[in-house]
C-alpha positions in Angstrom: 49.2 49.8 -25.3 48.5 53.0 -27.1 44.9 53.9 -27.9 44.4 52.9 -31.6 42.1 55.9 -32.0 44.9 58.3 -31.1 46.0 60.8 -33.7 49.8 61.1 -33.5 52.2 62.8 -35.9 55.8 61.6 -36.1 58.3 64.0 -37.7 61.8 63.2 -38.9 64.7 65.6 -38.3 68.4 65.4 -39.1 71.2 66.4 -41.5 71.1 65.8 -45.2 71.9 62.3 -46.5 71.7 60.8 -43.0 69.0 58.3 -44.1 65.8 59.8 -43.0 63.8 59.0 -46.1 65.4 55.5 -46.3 64.5 54.8 -42.7 60.8 55.9 -43.3 60.6 53.7 -46.4 62.0 50.7 -44.4 59.4 51.3 -41.6 56.4 52.1 -43.8 57.0 50.8 -47.3 56.4 54.4 -48.6 58.9 56.4 -50.6 58.3 59.9 -49.5 60.5 61.4 -52.2 57.8 62.0 -54.8 59.4 64.6 -57.0 61.6 63.6 -60.0 64.2 66.1 -58.8 64.4 64.5 -55.4 65.0 61.1 -57.0 67.5 62.5 -59.5 69.5 64.3 -56.8 69.0 61.7 -54.1 67.8 64.3 -51.5 64.5 65.4 -50.1 63.4 68.8 -51.2 59.8 68.9 -50.2 57.9 67.4 -47.3 57.0 63.8 -47.6 54.2 61.9 -45.9 53.5 58.3 -44.9 51.3 56.2 -42.6 53.0 53.9 -40.1 50.8 51.3 -38.5 52.3 50.2 -35.2 51.7 46.6 -34.0 49.1 47.8 -31.6 47.0 49.2 -34.4 47.9 52.9 -33.7 48.5 54.7 -36.9 51.3 57.3 -36.9 51.2 60.1 -39.5 54.8 60.5 -40.6 56.2 63.8 -41.9 59.6 63.4 -43.6 61.5 66.7 -43.8 64.4 67.7 -45.9 67.8 68.0 -44.2 69.7 70.3 -46.5 70.4 73.7 -45.0 68.7 75.4 -48.1 65.4 73.7 -47.1 65.3 74.4 -43.4 62.2 76.6 -44.0 60.5 73.6 -45.6 61.5 71.5 -42.5 59.9 74.2 -40.3 56.7 74.0 -42.3 56.4 70.4 -41.4 57.7 70.6 -37.8 54.9 72.7 -36.3 52.3 70.0 -36.1 54.4 67.0 -34.8 53.9 65.2 -31.6 57.0 62.9 -31.7 60.4 63.5 -33.3 62.6 60.9 -34.9 66.0 62.5 -34.9 68.3 60.8 -37.4 72.1 60.7 -37.0 74.2 58.8 -39.5 76.8 56.5 -37.8 79.4 57.3 -40.5 79.2 61.1 -40.1 77.9 61.7 -36.6 76.4 65.0 -35.5 76.4 67.6 -38.3 75.3 71.3 -38.6 71.7 70.5 -39.6 71.5 68.0 -36.9 72.1 70.8 -34.4 69.8 73.2 -36.1 66.9 70.7 -36.4 67.3 69.9 -32.7 67.1 73.6 -31.8 64.0 73.9 -33.9 62.1 71.0 -32.4 63.1 72.2 -28.9 61.8 75.7 -29.7 58.6 74.2 -31.1 57.9 72.4 -27.8 58.3 68.8 -29.0 58.9 67.1 -25.8 59.1 63.4 -26.8 61.1 61.5 -29.4 63.7 59.0 -30.2 67.2 59.1 -31.8 68.0 56.7 -34.6 71.7 56.1 -35.4 71.4 55.0 -39.0 73.7 53.4 -41.6 75.2 51.0 -39.0 75.8 48.5 -41.8 78.6 50.9 -43.1 80.6 51.1 -39.9 81.8 49.0 -37.0 80.6 49.1 -33.4 83.3 51.6 -32.4 81.9 54.2 -34.8 78.4 53.5 -33.6 79.4 54.1 -30.0 81.2 57.3 -31.0 78.0 58.5 -32.6 76.0 57.6 -29.5 78.4 59.7 -27.4 78.0 62.6 -29.8 74.2 62.3 -29.5 74.4 62.3 -25.7 76.5 65.5 -25.8 74.1 67.1 -28.3 70.9 66.4 -26.5 72.1 67.3 -23.0 69.8 69.9 -21.6 67.1 69.4 -24.3 63.8 67.6 -24.4 65.6 64.6 -25.9 68.2 64.2 -23.2 66.5 61.1 -21.9 65.3 59.9 -25.3 66.0 56.3 -26.4 68.9 55.9 -28.8 68.5 53.0 -31.2 71.2 52.0 -33.8 69.5 50.9 -37.1 70.1 49.9 -40.7 67.5 50.5 -43.4 69.5 48.1 -45.6 69.8 45.1 -43.2 66.8 46.1 -41.1 68.9 45.7 -38.0 67.3 47.5 -35.0 64.0 48.3 -36.8 62.0 46.0 -34.4 63.5 47.8 -31.4 62.8 51.2 -33.0 59.2 50.2 -33.6 58.8 49.0 -30.0 60.2 52.2 -28.7 57.9 54.3 -30.9 55.0 52.2 -29.5 56.0 53.1 -26.0 56.3 56.8 -26.8 53.0 56.9 -28.7 51.3 55.5 -25.6 52.4 58.4 -23.6 51.5 61.1 -26.1 48.7 63.5 -24.9 46.3 63.7 -27.8 45.3 67.1 -29.1 41.9 68.3 -28.1 39.3 68.5 -30.8 37.7 71.4 -29.0 37.9 74.9 -30.4 37.7 76.2 -34.0 39.0 74.2 -36.9 42.6 75.2 -37.9 44.6 73.6 -40.6 47.9 75.2 -41.6 48.4 74.3 -45.3 51.7 72.6 -46.2 50.8 71.4 -49.7 48.5 72.4 -52.5 47.8 70.5 -55.7 45.0 69.5 -58.0 43.6 66.1 -59.2 41.4 65.4 -62.1 37.8 64.8 -60.9 38.7 66.1 -57.4 39.7 69.7 -58.0 41.9 71.6 -55.6 43.5 69.6 -52.8 45.2 70.9 -49.7 47.0 68.9 -47.0 48.2 69.7 -43.5 48.0 68.6 -39.9 44.8 69.7 -38.2 45.9 71.7 -35.2 42.4 72.0 -33.5 38.8 71.4 -34.1 37.4 69.1 -36.7 36.4 69.3 -40.4 33.7 67.4 -42.3 32.5 67.4 -45.9 30.1 70.3 -46.5 31.8 72.6 -44.0 32.4 76.2 -45.1 35.9 77.4 -44.2 37.8 80.6 -44.5 41.2 80.9 -46.1 43.4 83.0 -43.8 44.8 85.6 -44.2 42.9 86.5 -47.4 39.5 85.9 -45.9 38.2 84.0 -49.0 35.6 81.2 -48.3 35.7 77.7 -49.6 33.5 74.6 -49.2 34.9 71.2 -48.3 33.9 68.6 -50.8 35.6 65.6 -49.2 38.0 64.7 -46.4 40.8 62.1 -46.3 43.0 61.0 -43.5 46.0 58.8 -44.5 44.5 58.4 -48.0 41.2 57.1 -46.6 37.9 59.0 -47.0 36.4 59.8 -43.6 33.2 61.5 -42.4 35.3 63.9 -40.2 38.9 64.7 -39.5 39.9 65.4 -35.9 42.6 67.5 -34.4 46.1 65.9 -34.6 45.4 64.0 -37.9 47.2 64.4 -41.2 44.3 65.7 -43.3 43.7 66.2 -47.0 40.7 68.3 -48.2 39.2 68.5 -51.6 37.8 72.1 -51.9 35.1 73.7 -54.0 35.1 77.4 -54.8 38.8 77.9 -55.2 41.5 77.1 -57.8 44.9 75.8 -57.0 46.7 79.0 -57.8 44.7 80.9 -55.2 46.2 78.9 -52.3 49.7 78.2 -51.2 51.8 76.8 -48.3 51.5 79.2 -45.4 47.7 79.8 -45.8 45.5 78.5 -43.0 42.0 77.0 -43.4 39.8 77.6 -40.4 36.4 78.3 -39.1 35.0 81.5 -40.5 35.7 84.5 -38.3 37.4 82.4 -35.6 41.1 83.0 -36.2 43.3 86.0 -35.7 45.1 87.5 -38.6 48.1 89.3 -37.0 50.5 91.9 -38.2 51.9 92.2 -34.7 52.0 90.0 -31.6 53.5 90.0 -28.1 55.6 87.1 -27.1 58.4 85.6 -24.9 61.4 85.1 -27.1 64.5 82.9 -26.3 67.7 82.8 -28.2 69.4 79.5 -28.7 73.0 79.0 -27.5 75.5 79.9 -30.1 73.2 82.4 -31.9 74.3 85.9 -32.5 72.9 88.5 -30.1 70.0 90.6 -31.5 69.4 94.3 -30.9 66.1 96.1 -30.7 64.2 96.2 -34.1 66.4 93.4 -35.6 64.9 92.1 -38.8 64.3 88.4 -38.9 62.6 85.6 -40.8 59.7 84.3 -38.7 58.1 80.9 -39.0 54.8 79.9 -37.4 53.0 76.8 -38.4 53.5 76.6 -42.2 53.7 80.4 -42.5 56.8 82.5 -42.9 57.1 86.3 -42.9 59.7 89.0 -42.4 59.5 90.8 -39.1 61.2 93.1 -36.7 61.7 92.2 -33.1 61.0 95.0 -30.6 62.8 94.2 -27.3 60.6 95.4 -24.5 63.0 94.9 -21.5 66.6 95.4 -22.8 68.6 96.9 -25.7 70.3 93.6 -26.6 69.1 90.0 -26.3 72.0 87.5 -26.0 72.3 83.7 -26.6 70.6 81.6 -24.0 68.6 84.5 -22.7 64.9 85.3 -23.1 62.7 88.4 -22.7 59.3 89.8 -23.6 59.1 91.2 -27.1 56.7 92.6 -29.6 57.0 91.1 -33.1 56.0 93.4 -35.9 55.3 91.6 -39.1 55.8 92.8 -42.7 53.0 90.6 -43.9 50.0 89.1 -42.1 49.9 85.6 -40.6 47.5 83.6 -38.5 48.7 83.7 -34.8 46.9 82.6 -31.7 47.7 82.8 -28.0 50.2 80.1 -27.0 51.4 79.4 -30.5 55.1 78.5 -30.8 57.3 80.1 -33.4 60.9 80.1 -34.6 63.0 83.1 -35.8 65.9 82.9 -38.2 68.5 85.6 -38.8 68.0 87.8 -41.8 71.4 87.1 -43.4 73.0 84.7 -43.3 69.9 82.7 -42.6 70.3 80.5 -39.5 68.0 79.5 -36.7 68.4 82.1 -33.9 65.6 81.4 -31.4 61.9 81.1 -30.9 59.1 81.6 -28.4 55.4 81.6 -27.5 52.7 84.0 -28.5 51.1 85.8 -25.6 48.8 88.2 -27.3 48.0 88.0 -31.1 46.3 91.4 -31.2 48.2 93.8 -28.9 48.5 97.6 -29.0 51.8 99.0 -30.1 53.9 99.2 -27.0 56.6 101.6 -25.8 59.7 99.9 -24.7 60.9 99.4 -21.1 57.5 100.4 -19.6 56.7 98.8 -16.3 53.0 98.7 -16.9 53.5 96.9 -20.2 55.8 94.3 -18.6 53.3 93.7 -15.8 50.4 93.2 -18.2 52.4 90.7 -20.3 53.5 88.9 -17.2 49.9 88.3 -16.3 49.3 86.9 -19.8 52.3 84.6 -19.4 52.1 83.5 -15.8 48.6 84.5 -14.5 45.6 82.2 -14.1 42.7 82.2 -16.5 40.8 84.4 -14.1 43.7 86.9 -14.0 44.0 87.0 -17.7 40.3 87.6 -18.2 40.1 90.3 -15.4 43.0 92.1 -17.0 41.3 91.9 -20.5 38.0 93.3 -19.0 39.9 96.1 -17.2 41.8 97.0 -20.4 38.6 97.2 -22.4 37.8 100.3 -20.4 34.4 102.0 -20.4 33.4 100.0 -23.5 33.7 96.7 -21.7 34.7 93.4 -23.2 32.1 91.7 -25.4 31.0 88.3 -24.1 31.6 87.0 -27.6 35.3 87.9 -27.3 36.0 85.9 -24.2 36.8 82.7 -26.1 39.2 84.6 -28.3 41.1 85.7 -25.1 41.0 82.3 -23.3 39.9 79.6 -25.7 37.0 77.2 -25.2 37.3 77.4 -21.4 36.8 81.1 -21.4 33.0 81.0 -21.1 33.2 79.0 -17.9 35.8 81.3 -16.4 33.6 84.4 -17.2 30.5 82.7 -15.7 32.5 82.0 -12.5 33.7 85.5 -12.1 30.2 86.9 -12.7 28.9 84.6 -10.0 31.6 85.8 -7.6 30.6 89.4 -8.4 34.2 90.3 -9.6 32.8 91.2 -13.1 29.4 92.3 -14.2 27.6 91.5 -17.4 25.8 94.5 -18.8 24.0 94.3 -22.1 26.4 91.6 -23.5 29.6 93.3 -22.3 31.7 92.5 -19.3 32.9 95.2 -16.8 34.9 94.8 -13.6 32.9 95.6 -10.4 35.4 98.3 -9.7 34.9 99.9 -13.2 31.1 99.9 -12.7 31.6 101.7 -9.3 33.9 104.2 -10.9 31.4 104.9 -13.7 28.5 105.2 -11.3 30.5 107.7 -9.2 31.4 109.7 -12.4 27.7 109.8 -13.5 26.7 111.2 -10.0 29.5 113.7 -10.2 28.5 114.9 -13.7 24.8 115.2 -12.8 25.8 117.1 -9.6 27.9 119.6 -11.5 25.1 120.2 -14.0 22.6 120.7 -11.2 24.9 123.2 -9.5 25.6 125.1 -12.8 21.9 125.1 -14.0 19.7 124.6 -11.0 16.5 125.4 -13.0 17.1 122.6 -15.6 15.3 119.4 -14.7 18.3 117.4 -15.9 20.7 116.6 -18.8 20.1 114.4 -21.8 21.4 110.8 -21.6 23.2 111.4 -24.9 25.1 114.5 -23.5 25.9 112.4 -20.4 27.4 109.7 -22.6 29.5 112.2 -24.5 30.8 113.6 -21.2 31.6 110.1 -19.9 33.0 108.6 -23.1 31.7 108.4 -26.7 33.2 104.9 -26.8 30.6 103.7 -24.3 27.6 102.1 -26.0 24.3 103.8 -25.3 22.7 100.6 -24.1 25.5 100.2 -21.6 24.8 103.7 -20.2 21.1 103.0 -20.1 21.8 99.8 -18.1 24.0 101.8 -15.6 21.3 104.4 -15.3 18.7 101.8 -14.6 20.8 100.4 -11.7 21.1 103.9 -10.2 17.4 104.6 -10.7 16.5 101.4 -8.9 18.5 102.6 -5.9 16.8 105.9 -6.0 20.0 107.8 -6.8 18.8 109.4 -10.0 15.5 110.2 -11.7 14.6 110.0 -15.4 12.0 111.7 -17.7 12.3 110.2 -21.2 15.9 110.9 -22.3 16.6 113.4 -19.4 18.5 112.3 -16.3 18.7 114.1 -13.0 20.5 113.4 -9.8 18.4 112.8 -6.7 14.7 113.4 -6.4 12.3 114.0 -9.3 11.4 117.6 -8.7 13.5 120.8 -9.0 13.4 122.9 -5.9 12.2 126.4 -6.8 12.2 129.4 -4.6 9.0 131.4 -3.9 9.4 133.8 -6.8 10.3 131.1 -9.3 7.3 128.9 -8.2 5.0 131.9 -8.6 6.4 132.6 -12.1 5.8 129.0 -13.1 2.2 129.1 -11.9 1.6 132.4 -13.8 2.9 130.9 -17.0 0.8 127.8 -16.6 -2.3 129.8 -15.7 -1.8 132.1 -18.7 -1.5 129.2 -21.2 -4.4 127.3 -19.6 -6.7 130.2 -20.0 -5.5 130.9 -23.5 -6.7 127.5 -24.7 -5.5 126.7 -28.2 -5.1 130.3 -29.2 -1.9 131.1 -27.2 0.3 134.2 -27.3 3.7 133.8 -29.0 6.8 133.0 -26.9 8.0 136.6 -27.3 4.6 137.9 -26.2 4.5 135.6 -23.2 8.0 136.6 -22.2 7.1 140.3 -22.3 4.0 139.6 -20.2 5.8 137.8 -17.5 8.7 140.3 -17.3 11.1 138.0 -15.4 14.8 137.2 -16.0 14.1 133.6 -15.0 11.4 133.2 -17.7 13.4 131.1 -20.3 14.8 128.8 -17.5 11.3 128.3 -16.1 9.8 127.6 -19.5 12.5 125.0 -20.2 11.8 123.3 -16.9 8.1 123.3 -17.5 8.6 121.7 -20.9 11.0 119.1 -19.5 8.6 118.2 -16.8 5.7 118.0 -19.3 3.6 120.7 -17.7 3.6 122.7 -20.9 4.2 121.5 -24.5 6.4 123.2 -27.0 4.6 122.7 -30.3 7.0 124.9 -32.3 9.9 127.1 -31.3 7.5 130.0 -30.8 4.2 128.4 -29.7 3.7 126.9 -26.2 0.5 125.2 -25.1 -0.6 124.0 -21.7 -0.5 120.2 -21.4 -4.3 120.0 -20.6 -5.1 122.0 -23.7 -3.1 119.7 -25.9 -4.6 116.6 -24.3 -8.2 118.0 -24.9 -7.5 118.8 -28.5 -6.0 115.4 -29.1 -9.0 113.6 -27.6 -11.4 115.7 -29.8 -9.4 114.8 -32.9 -9.5 111.1 -32.1 -13.2 111.1 -31.5 -13.8 112.8 -34.8 -11.6 110.3 -36.6 -13.5 107.5 -34.9 -16.7 108.9 -36.4 -15.6 109.7 -40.0 -12.0 108.3 -40.6 -10.6 111.6 -42.1 -10.2 115.2 -40.9 -9.3 118.2 -43.0 -7.7 121.4 -42.0 -10.9 123.6 -42.4 -12.9 121.1 -40.3 -10.2 121.0 -37.7 -10.2 124.9 -37.5 -13.9 124.9 -37.0 -13.8 122.1 -34.4 -11.1 123.7 -32.3 -12.1 127.3 -32.9 -8.6 128.6 -34.1 -7.1 130.2 -37.1 -4.7 128.5 -39.6 -1.9 130.1 -37.5 -2.6 127.5 -34.8 -4.3 124.7 -36.7 -1.3 123.8 -38.9 1.3 123.7 -36.0 -1.0 121.6 -33.9 -1.8 119.1 -36.6 1.9 118.8 -37.5 2.7 118.2 -33.8 0.1 115.4 -33.8 1.7 114.0 -37.0 5.1 113.9 -35.3 3.8 112.1 -32.2 1.9 109.6 -34.3 -1.6 110.6 -33.3 -2.4 111.5 -36.9 -0.9 110.9 -40.3 -1.3 113.1 -43.3 -2.9 111.5 -46.3 -3.1 114.0 -49.2 -5.0 117.0 -47.9 -6.6 115.2 -44.9 -5.5 113.5 -41.7 -6.1 109.9 -40.7 -5.3 108.0 -37.5 -1.5 107.6 -37.0 0.4 104.6 -35.7 0.0 105.6 -32.1 -3.8 105.8 -32.4 -4.6 102.6 -34.2 
């Protein structure tokens, strides 16, 4: 027996006036033709909905679709969420054009289970019924309904309804229920308002769950709404689950702001696509399509004009399939593995359909082997293969851990963790990199630092920011810092603040350079806080290596550049700083005149030194005096 808690959607299909609505009414007691025009004309124009309680207690949500060729797009809006199909063929007319087109559609949309009802048996004899049965067998050969039960019925006499119900019971028991995992996603197929309830939307919940109070986004607009109440089959529920026909009363939006084709979903969780990669198949009997053919595209309840870029050939012929890039003229929600249908631009007939491989691709060039290989991995590769490829394609930026579920769905997190454990990918500061990419980046860092050391042997190193710019500005600084930390742990690089250097910490100076460095240090140490200017010191030293050695001494902290023209020995700066802090411990404030007297310098040196202490946080200016800064408190 089927599980009574299963959520199963049964959709009708078939030619106009073949008795779909009458059969649904006979089974459920519900007239799904709710519009006056439908009753006046005797045809279905809009989607109709009903609940069908099977003897076991399982409730089927029934979607009754129109059969007229003018309303195939409406049929497509209802067909995307069905689990079982009830294909209706009238015994007095047999297989007709929309019978064939509807069967193509349900086959393209991946509906793999269903039943064929030969209706209006009360109008014909047994010979006509058998002829219709033979036509059905020919029609369904090679499709998912090839082995489907075929049940002759009459909505008038109720002949065959018990057998039809029993067959539906069997089929429902075999249906694999949609998983409630993943973000909520409800393609909207109907919008209306009710007094006291406000704006109402209905649809089949494709994934996730929705409860009163939830905040949802309206895609593709991005507007947000709050769910006031939830109904399933006209009954209020605490939560709607994936696979259920769902009605939501919404707050924060008026009826005219929503329409069929919108999607309600978890905020920030769904892709709004203007382009996607896919595998496209043309149905038999369709016209061939050439590269950049304009088509009508239907996905879920959405429809948009699009152009099909053929990636492997110049012409796609009936019965063939190939990798394509679909470029949309208006945005729709598309996710990996979504199924879609295309119809020719004019005249409008169903041409083919396919499966989305990547809802956010780059624009591809045609007939590129690397593009075909990458899409083949998306189509045929394991979850590990797909994730490894995504991480590799992310380049030096790496793939954000938060994006993994977008690439692979709910199981993505577990796949990433397994690959990290195996060492095939590394997580660095919240981003994933392949082990090979990390090795390449490490090699490139060593190469850049080696080139800098060769070109400027007297420089202690290069700044990490300059290193990042040479590697790639797209790399986040925190990623570079993590890579440098790995290299530093292995003793391959050394760091001083923001400076990075290959190998050991010290720069190797020759005898003359070492002597010059000592002379500069000695001169500044003896000068105390009343130092010569940079130009004066350069003239005194008289060496072509002076500027390079000064830069090295500053980088290594042996001397301190207080201004562009004033250099002090580190020990002198440390001594003056200590005296300033002792004085501030004693009296809380320190003025410029007092500082001059305390240190024994003129204003020429006092102001630069105090401003240096301000910058480093030892002191802080307060009016005309200094107080302790943030680093000294």
